[in-house]
VOGU-410038 format. One record per residue (C-alpha): residue number from 1; residue in one letter; chain; x, y, z. Coordinates in pm, 1 decimal, decimal comma. Layout:
ATOM:seq:type:mol:c1:c2:c3
ATOM:NUM:A:A:X:Y:Z
...
//
This chain:
ATOM:seq:type:mol:c1:c2:c3
ATOM:1:X:A:-4341,0:1214,4:223,0
ATOM:2:X:A:-4141,7:1162,2:-99,1
ATOM:3:X:A:-4014,6:1379,3:-378,1
ATOM:4:X:A:-4298,9:1248,8:-594,1
ATOM:5:X:A:-4552,9:1342,2:-325,7
ATOM:6:X:A:-4404,6:1640,1:-143,5
ATOM:7:X:A:-4695,1:1694,9:94,3
ATOM:8:X:A:-4698,3:2029,2:273,7
ATOM:9:X:A:-4459,2:2290,9:140,9
ATOM:10:X:A:-4347,6:2358,6:498,3
ATOM:11:X:A:-4296,4:1999,7:622,6
ATOM:12:X:A:-3913,8:2011,7:608,6
ATOM:13:X:A:-3834,0:2370,8:699,5
ATOM:14:X:A:-3635,5:2456,4:1011,2
ATOM:15:X:A:-3426,7:2744,6:1146,5
ATOM:16:X:A:-3106,7:2772,4:1350,1
ATOM:17:X:A:-2950,0:3050,6:1548,0
ATOM:18:X:A:-2635,6:3139,8:1352,8
ATOM:19:X:A:-2369,8:3013,8:1595,6
ATOM:20:X:A:-2540,5:2671,9:1619,2
ATOM:21:X:A:-2520,5:2602,8:1245,5
ATOM:22:X:A:-2249,9:2820,2:1087,9
ATOM:23:X:A:-1986,0:2547,5:1142,6
ATOM:24:X:A:-2150,7:2202,4:1121,9
ATOM:25:X:A:-1812,1:2026,7:1149,0
ATOM:26:X:A:-1732,2:2189,0:1482,3
ATOM:27:X:A:-2083,6:2112,4:1607,4
ATOM:28:X:A:-2060,0:1747,8:1507,7
ATOM:29:X:A:-2339,2:1753,3:1250,0
ATOM:30:X:A:-2089,3:1648,6:983,7
ATOM:31:X:A:-1793,1:1418,3:1047,7
ATOM:32:X:A:-1424,4:1485,1:986,5
ATOM:33:X:A:-1258,7:1267,7:723,8
ATOM:34:X:A:-1077,2:994,4:921,6
ATOM:35:X:A:-724,9:860,3:903,4
ATOM:36:X:A:-736,9:532,8:713,2
ATOM:37:X:A:-517,4:294,4:513,1
ATOM:38:X:A:-585,9:44,8:233,7
ATOM:39:X:A:-297,2:-204,8:254,1
ATOM:40:X:A:-129,2:-353,6:-49,6
ATOM:41:X:A:-184,0:-708,9:77,7
ATOM:42:X:A:-545,3:-680,7:-38,2
ATOM:43:X:A:-453,9:-668,6:-408,6
ATOM:44:X:A:-161,8:-910,6:-400,8
ATOM:45:X:A:-365,8:-1231,7:-399,5
ATOM:46:X:A:-714,3:-1367,5:-445,5
ATOM:47:X:A:-976,1:-1355,3:-717,5
ATOM:48:X:A:-1035,3:-1084,6:-976,7
ATOM:49:X:A:-1234,8:-814,5:-800,8
ATOM:50:X:A:-1283,4:-448,8:-702,0
ATOM:51:X:A:-1143,5:-372,1:-354,6
ATOM:52:X:A:-1311,8:-48,5:-237,1
ATOM:53:X:A:-1151,8:195,3:4,5
ATOM:54:X:A:-1491,2:262,1:156,6
ATOM:55:X:A:-1519,7:512,1:443,2
ATOM:56:X:A:-1882,8:600,6:371,2
ATOM:57:X:A:-2006,8:490,5:714,9
ATOM:58:X:A:-1763,6:722,6:891,8
ATOM:59:X:A:-1842,5:1001,5:646,5
ATOM:60:X:A:-2219,3:945,8:668,6
ATOM:61:X:A:-2253,1:947,7:291,6
ATOM:62:X:A:-2361,8:710,6:17,0
ATOM:63:X:A:-2131,3:414,4:-44,9
ATOM:64:X:A:-1875,0:367,7:-176,0
ATOM:65:X:A:-1680,1:678,9:-78,7
ATOM:66:X:A:-1327,4:747,7:44,0
ATOM:67:X:A:-1389,3:1120,4:79,1
ATOM:68:X:A:-1704,4:1329,9:31,6
ATOM:69:X:A:-1616,8:1382,7:-336,6
ATOM:70:X:A:-1399,2:1083,9:-431,6
ATOM:71:X:A:-1397,8:706,3:-427,0
ATOM:72:X:A:-1075,1:503,0:-431,8
ATOM:73:X:A:-1036,5:129,7:-496,0
ATOM:74:X:A:-783,6:-130,5:-592,6
ATOM:75:X:A:-863,4:-342,4:-896,7
ATOM:76:X:A:-713,1:-691,0:-896,6
ATOM:77:X:A:-730,6:-860,7:-1236,5
ATOM:78:X:A:-583,2:-1209,3:-1262,9
ATOM:79:X:A:-406,2:-1319,7:-1579,4
ATOM:80:X:A:-658,7:-1387,0:-1856,8
ATOM:81:X:A:-950,7:-1240,4:-1659,5
ATOM:82:X:A:-1178,0:-943,8:-1729,3
ATOM:83:X:A:-1324,1:-698,4:-1478,2
ATOM:84:X:A:-1604,5:-450,8:-1557,9
ATOM:85:X:A:-1645,2:-110,2:-1394,2
ATOM:86:X:A:-1931,4:128,0:-1458,0
ATOM:87:X:A:-1989,8:429,4:-1234,6
ATOM:88:X:A:-2190,2:749,2:-1256,0
ATOM:89:X:A:-1889,7:981,8:-1248,8
ATOM:90:X:A:-1747,7:1264,1:-1457,6
ATOM:91:X:A:-1387,3:1146,6:-1418,3
ATOM:92:X:A:-1205,2:819,7:-1361,9
ATOM:93:X:A:-831,2:787,7:-1309,2
ATOM:94:X:A:-639,5:459,0:-1312,3
ATOM:95:X:A:-276,8:398,5:-1219,6
ATOM:96:X:A:-126,5:62,1:-1315,0
ATOM:97:X:A:60,5:-65,2:-1010,2
ATOM:98:X:A:169,8:-386,9:-1177,6
ATOM:99:X:A:97,7:-603,6:-1479,1
ATOM:100:X:A:-16,1:-528,5:-1831,2
ATOM:101:X:A:-337,1:-549,0:-2028,2
ATOM:102:X:A:-600,0:-330,4:-2187,3
ATOM:103:X:A:-918,0:-141,4:-2111,0
ATOM:104:X:A:-1206,8:-147,9:-2357,9
ATOM:105:X:A:-1463,2:130,1:-2362,9
ATOM:106:X:A:-1721,5:127,5:-2645,9
ATOM:107:X:A:-1511,3:142,5:-2965,0
ATOM:108:X:A:-1188,1:242,6:-2785,9
ATOM:109:X:A:-916,5:12,1:-2652,4
ATOM:110:X:A:-637,9:146,0:-2430,5
ATOM:111:X:A:-335,5:-77,2:-2380,1
ATOM:112:X:A:-155,6:-28,1:-2051,3
ATOM:113:X:A:144,3:-148,3:-1854,5
ATOM:114:X:A:297,1:-89,9:-1512,3
ATOM:115:X:A:350,3:279,9:-1435,3
ATOM:116:X:A:91,7:414,1:-1680,1
ATOM:117:X:A:-178,7:661,8:-1581,4
ATOM:118:X:A:-511,8:650,9:-1764,3
ATOM:119:X:A:-806,7:890,0:-1736,2
ATOM:120:X:A:-1148,6:830,7:-1888,8
ATOM:121:X:A:-1485,9:1004,2:-1859,4
ATOM:122:X:A:-1727,3:814,7:-1636,4
ATOM:123:X:A:-2080,6:703,5:-1703,7
ATOM:124:X:A:-2001,2:415,3:-1937,7
ATOM:125:X:A:-1887,6:57,5:-1893,1
ATOM:126:X:A:-1515,6:-12,2:-1902,5
ATOM:127:X:A:-1379,1:-366,6:-1929,6
ATOM:128:X:A:-1030,2:-425,3:-1793,6
ATOM:129:X:A:-844,2:-729,1:-1931,8
ATOM:130:X:A:-516,1:-856,8:-1790,0
ATOM:131:X:A:-242,6:-1030,4:-1985,6
ATOM:132:X:A:-59,3:-1113,8:-1663,3
ATOM:133:X:A:-153,1:-1072,7:-1297,4
ATOM:134:X:A:-235,3:-701,3:-1266,5
ATOM:135:X:A:-339,0:-443,3:-1009,7
ATOM:136:X:A:-469,1:-90,7:-1072,4
ATOM:137:X:A:-546,3:199,8:-840,7
ATOM:138:X:A:-882,3:355,6:-933,2
ATOM:139:X:A:-1015,2:698,9:-835,3
ATOM:140:X:A:-1347,2:850,5:-946,1
ATOM:141:X:A:-1580,8:1132,1:-842,4
ATOM:142:X:A:-1896,1:924,0:-808,4
ATOM:143:X:A:-1959,7:1039,6:-446,8
ATOM:144:X:A:-1978,4:1401,9:-564,2
ATOM:145:X:A:-2246,6:1317,8:-820,0
ATOM:146:X:A:-2439,3:1108,3:-565,8
ATOM:147:X:A:-2443,8:1401,4:-327,0
ATOM:148:X:A:-2564,6:1638,4:-598,4
ATOM:149:X:A:-2827,1:1388,9:-717,4
ATOM:150:X:A:-2723,3:1415,8:-1081,9
ATOM:151:X:A:-2625,7:1183,4:-1365,7
ATOM:152:X:A:-2341,0:1246,9:-1605,0
ATOM:153:X:A:-2457,5:1317,5:-1960,7
ATOM:154:X:A:-2169,2:1517,9:-2109,4
ATOM:155:X:A:-1809,4:1401,9:-2149,1
ATOM:156:X:A:-1577,8:1691,5:-2071,9
ATOM:157:X:A:-1264,7:1524,7:-2210,3
ATOM:158:X:A:-1152,8:1232,3:-2423,2
ATOM:159:X:A:-974,2:931,1:-2270,7
ATOM:160:X:A:-603,2:996,5:-2219,1
ATOM:161:X:A:-299,7:776,6:-2149,9
ATOM:162:X:A:3,4:912,1:-1964,6
ATOM:163:X:A:273,8:652,5:-2050,0
ATOM:164:X:A:505,2:543,1:-1769,8
ATOM:165:X:A:822,6:626,2:-1964,1
ATOM:166:X:A:707,6:982,1:-2034,6
ATOM:167:X:A:599,2:1037,5:-1674,7
ATOM:168:X:A:939,0:917,3:-1554,5
ATOM:169:X:A:1117,3:1138,0:-1808,4
ATOM:170:X:A:923,8:1446,3:-1702,6
ATOM:171:X:A:986,8:1379,1:-1333,8
ATOM:172:X:A:1358,4:1319,2:-1394,9
ATOM:173:X:A:1381,8:1659,3:-1564,0
ATOM:174:X:A:1244,8:1816,1:-1245,7
ATOM:175:X:A:1484,1:1613,0:-1028,7
ATOM:176:X:A:1781,5:1722,3:-1242,1
ATOM:177:X:A:1684,4:2090,6:-1240,3
ATOM:178:X:A:1942,4:2289,8:-1038,3
ATOM:179:X:A:1654,0:2475,4:-873,3
ATOM:180:X:A:1508,1:2152,3:-734,0
ATOM:181:X:A:1684,8:2197,0:-400,7
ATOM:182:X:A:1493,8:2521,7:-341,1
ATOM:183:X:A:1151,8:2366,4:-400,9
ATOM:184:X:A:923,0:2228,1:-137,4
ATOM:185:X:A:810,6:1955,1:-378,2
ATOM:186:X:A:996,8:1754,7:-640,8
ATOM:187:X:A:707,5:1647,7:-854,6
ATOM:188:X:A:505,5:1688,8:-1169,7
ATOM:189:X:A:135,0:1755,4:-1202,1
ATOM:190:X:A:-58,0:1567,2:-1468,5
ATOM:191:X:A:-269,7:1803,2:-1678,0
ATOM:192:X:A:-510,5:1810,1:-1971,3
ATOM:193:X:A:-519,0:2083,2:-2236,8
ATOM:194:X:A:-898,3:2094,3:-2210,3
ATOM:195:X:A:-869,1:2252,5:-1864,3
ATOM:196:X:A:-645,7:2560,2:-1900,0
ATOM:197:X:A:-806,4:2730,8:-1599,3
ATOM:198:X:A:-739,1:2460,9:-1341,3
ATOM:199:X:A:-425,6:2303,7:-1498,4
ATOM:200:X:A:-544,3:1964,4:-1371,3
ATOM:201:X:A:-573,0:1611,1:-1505,2
ATOM:202:X:A:-953,9:1642,6:-1530,6
ATOM:203:X:A:-1193,1:1921,1:-1437,1
ATOM:204:X:A:-1246,7:1760,5:-1092,5
ATOM:205:X:A:-931,5:1556,3:-1029,4
ATOM:206:X:A:-578,9:1670,5:-946,3
ATOM:207:X:A:-292,6:1421,6:-973,1
ATOM:208:X:A:71,4:1450,3:-872,5
ATOM:209:X:A:362,2:1215,7:-945,9
ATOM:210:X:A:635,7:1295,5:-699,8
ATOM:211:X:A:969,4:1191,0:-555,2
ATOM:212:X:A:1084,5:1203,2:-193,8
ATOM:213:X:A:1466,6:1206,5:-208,9
ATOM:214:X:A:1698,3:1044,6:43,0
ATOM:215:X:A:1705,8:1235,6:375,0
ATOM:216:X:A:1428,9:1467,2:255,0
ATOM:217:X:A:1190,9:1630,7:500,9
ATOM:218:X:A:892,3:1804,6:346,8
ATOM:219:X:A:803,8:2060,2:612,0
ATOM:220:X:A:458,8:2072,4:775,6
ATOM:221:X:A:184,2:2204,8:552,5
ATOM:222:X:A:-191,3:2169,0:513,5
ATOM:223:X:A:-454,6:2212,1:244,6
ATOM:224:X:A:-831,7:2213,6:226,6
ATOM:225:X:A:-854,9:1933,6:-29,7
ATOM:226:X:A:-842,2:1575,8:93,2
ATOM:227:X:A:-540,4:1377,7:-30,7
ATOM:228:X:A:-574,8:1013,8:-132,3
ATOM:229:X:A:-211,3:905,4:-129,0
ATOM:230:X:A:-73,6:600,0:-308,3
ATOM:231:X:A:283,5:503,5:-221,0
ATOM:232:X:A:470,5:359,5:-519,2
ATOM:233:X:A:813,9:251,5:-402,6
ATOM:234:X:A:990,4:303,1:-72,3
ATOM:235:X:A:1213,4:135,2:181,2
ATOM:236:X:A:1141,2:117,9:555,9
ATOM:237:X:A:1204,2:461,0:704,2
ATOM:238:X:A:965,4:659,6:483,6
ATOM:239:X:A:665,3:801,7:666,0
ATOM:240:X:A:422,7:1090,0:708,0
ATOM:241:X:A:340,2:1269,5:1031,9
ATOM:242:X:A:-14,0:1406,0:1061,2
ATOM:243:X:A:-157,7:1637,4:1327,1
ATOM:244:X:A:-443,3:1880,0:1381,7
ATOM:245:X:A:-211,7:2148,3:1519,3
ATOM:246:X:A:139,7:2294,3:1511,4
ATOM:247:X:A:327,1:2485,9:1779,4
ATOM:248:X:A:473,5:2834,0:1754,8
ATOM:249:X:A:789,6:2699,3:1593,3
ATOM:250:X:A:589,9:2523,4:1320,8
ATOM:251:X:A:635,4:2172,1:1459,2
ATOM:252:X:A:354,3:1917,0:1468,8
ATOM:253:X:A:186,0:1858,4:1805,7
ATOM:254:X:A:133,1:1491,9:1900,4
ATOM:255:X:A:136,9:1370,5:1539,6
ATOM:256:X:A:9,2:1037,5:1411,2
ATOM:257:X:A:276,2:847,2:1216,3
ATOM:258:X:A:177,4:684,8:885,9
ATOM:259:X:A:451,8:450,1:769,6
ATOM:260:X:A:477,1:415,0:394,7
ATOM:261:X:A:438,2:75,1:231,1
ATOM:262:X:A:474,9:8,9:-144,6
ATOM:263:X:A:139,1:16,5:-326,1
ATOM:264:X:A:-60,6:87,3:-10,7
ATOM:265:X:A:-296,1:385,0:0,1
ATOM:266:X:A:-389,4:617,5:285,0
ATOM:267:X:A:-598,7:927,2:349,2
ATOM:268:X:A:-463,9:1264,7:459,3
ATOM:269:X:A:-765,1:1459,0:595,2
ATOM:270:X:A:-815,2:1817,2:476,5
ATOM:271:X:A:-669,6:2096,9:688,5
ATOM:272:X:A:-460,0:1858,1:896,4
ATOM:273:X:A:-95,1:1955,9:921,0
ATOM:274:X:A:138,9:1690,9:782,3
ATOM:275:X:A:501,4:1638,3:685,6
ATOM:276:X:A:677,3:1371,4:479,4
ATOM:277:X:A:1009,3:1211,0:576,6
ATOM:278:X:A:1259,7:980,3:405,7
ATOM:279:X:A:1507,4:823,9:648,3
ATOM:280:X:A:1539,9:503,2:444,7
ATOM:281:X:A:1856,0:570,3:245,6
ATOM:282:X:A:1675,7:521,3:-87,6
ATOM:283:X:A:1452,0:749,1:-299,0
ATOM:284:X:A:1076,5:703,8:-272,1
ATOM:285:X:A:783,8:795,1:-497,2
ATOM:286:X:A:416,8:866,3:-436,6
ATOM:287:X:A:96,7:969,2:-610,2
ATOM:288:X:A:-148,7:1197,3:-427,4
ATOM:289:X:A:-491,5:1236,9:-588,2
ATOM:290:X:A:-718,0:1521,7:-476,1
ATOM:291:X:A:-1051,2:1680,9:-563,5
ATOM:292:X:A:-854,5:1999,8:-627,6
ATOM:293:X:A:-977,2:2038,8:-985,0
ATOM:294:X:A:-1324,7:2139,0:-872,4
ATOM:295:X:A:-1186,6:2340,6:-580,4
ATOM:296:X:A:-949,1:2531,0:-806,6
ATOM:297:X:A:-1237,4:2620,3:-1036,6
ATOM:298:X:A:-1434,4:2740,6:-732,5
ATOM:299:X:A:-1134,7:2963,7:-639,2
ATOM:300:X:A:-1140,0:2803,1:-294,1
ATOM:301:X:A:-827,5:2583,8:-302,4
ATOM:302:X:A:-576,9:2674,9:-32,3
ATOM:303:X:A:-239,3:2545,1:88,0
ATOM:304:X:A:-49,9:2675,7:390,0
ATOM:305:X:A:308,7:2612,6:500,7
ATOM:306:X:A:435,0:2622,4:857,5
ATOM:307:X:A:732,2:2838,1:758,0
ATOM:308:X:A:789,9:3121,6:507,2
ATOM:309:X:A:816,0:3007,7:147,8
ATOM:310:X:A:1171,8:2992,9:23,9
ATOM:311:X:A:1103,1:3114,8:-329,0
ATOM:312:X:A:833,0:3283,5:-530,8
ATOM:313:X:A:770,7:2956,1:-711,3
ATOM:314:X:A:650,6:2797,8:-385,8
ATOM:315:X:A:334,3:3006,5:-395,0
ATOM:316:X:A:221,7:2825,5:-707,7
ATOM:317:X:A:258,0:2475,1:-562,4
ATOM:318:X:A:-48,5:2270,1:-480,6
ATOM:319:X:A:67,1:1947,5:-320,7
ATOM:320:X:A:39,8:1723,9:-19,2
//
């Protein structure tokens, strides 16, 4: 049977008693998003190429996919080379980890350098050209469209560049704010004026640029959106602890430790408790990307802390 020749109208129907199907994750019909890391060593040498963070086999979904809705990859572009990307996605986000160059898309050319963020609508070819050895972190929502069985035909936003200097300036303003010590996160959220409801970088993607100060401990918390975390700069002694459960005092039970490494990426599964720690003696920075744009629009996004919030502003934070 195929979609072109459906056969009997009752060939695929089935029924389940409620408790057997109401929670497919608990029953094992659908798999939990796994812990995983994409190490920086992969983009530090070798030929120009796309290096996918592909967990599709574990997720039982179409490749490539890092989460059910998002795909993450490293792009390595050697000096003087070009690399084409073309995905059926509504949104693509690039962060320039190192190097400089430009991205051509139809009649538009975007020049970029280390520390820049760039977002473009998907569905069209983009050619990335490097002036010097370059590496970019690339996130798109192609897995979501594959699951829905649709093709993008409307661009919801125009390409945007978030320059490194402006991102640093905005984050420094937050760091210097006297109220920073009372906040659970010291970070900025990238946003686009076209999405005043979700306050996100695109209508599907959420992006944070954050700092983890010296001796900081971001207390255990969890959220229902998967986090694809890229570590920017850190010294040994920065890490995350991740666990399914917390005890009555709000401490993680038998956590898995994820040590941070500069320009490596890792996955924080949804609804897993996690905390972030900086015992290195130097500030650290990170970029979590989530599918929280679409979840915010659905009114389903949730974040929970293991302890009472210390200020009213905490209730508005959406972070890892």
